[in-house]
Structure formats: C-alpha cells, structure tokens
C-alpha positions, 0 to 999 in steps of 0.5 A: 735562138730558134724563136728568133730564127722563126721571127727572122724567117717570117719578117725577112723571108724575101732577103736572100742573105738572111735565107742563106744565113738560116740555111747555114744555121740549119746545116750547122745545127743538124751536123750536115757537114757537106751542106755546111761547107758548100754553103760556106763556099758560096757565102759572101766575104762578111759571112765568111769572116764570121764563120771563120771564127769557128770553121776549124772546130767544125772541120775537126768534128767533121773529120772525126765523124768521117773517121768513125763511120 
C-alpha cells in the first residue's frame, strides 16, 4: 500500500482531493486521531461515505486511547 501511495504522490501531486486522501491515510496509520477527525470533518461527501464504513471503530479506539492516558 505504501508503494502505491508513493506513486500517487508522484503522479498526482497537484490534485487536492488526492492530497487530502493521503493526509487522511497518514493520520489514520499513525493513530493521530485529532488530525484524522479534523480531516474527516473537512472531507467532501463521497469521502465521508467511504470513511463512514470504519469511523465507528476508529472512534472507539480513540476513546480507549484517551481513557488509558
């Protein structure tokens, strides 16, 4: 997946939607919940539909992380 992301960055670096998508992926991969949820709020409708497939799981994991700390 990381190789594909690198290729996307190189080929489509000017596309704002793909930049946003890569930022969401990086925030999700690094468990940066604050950035992830901020980017989710700024997403367009189609992106939100895709993210809604796993957003509840991420909210639960973020809450667990907050409780543990």
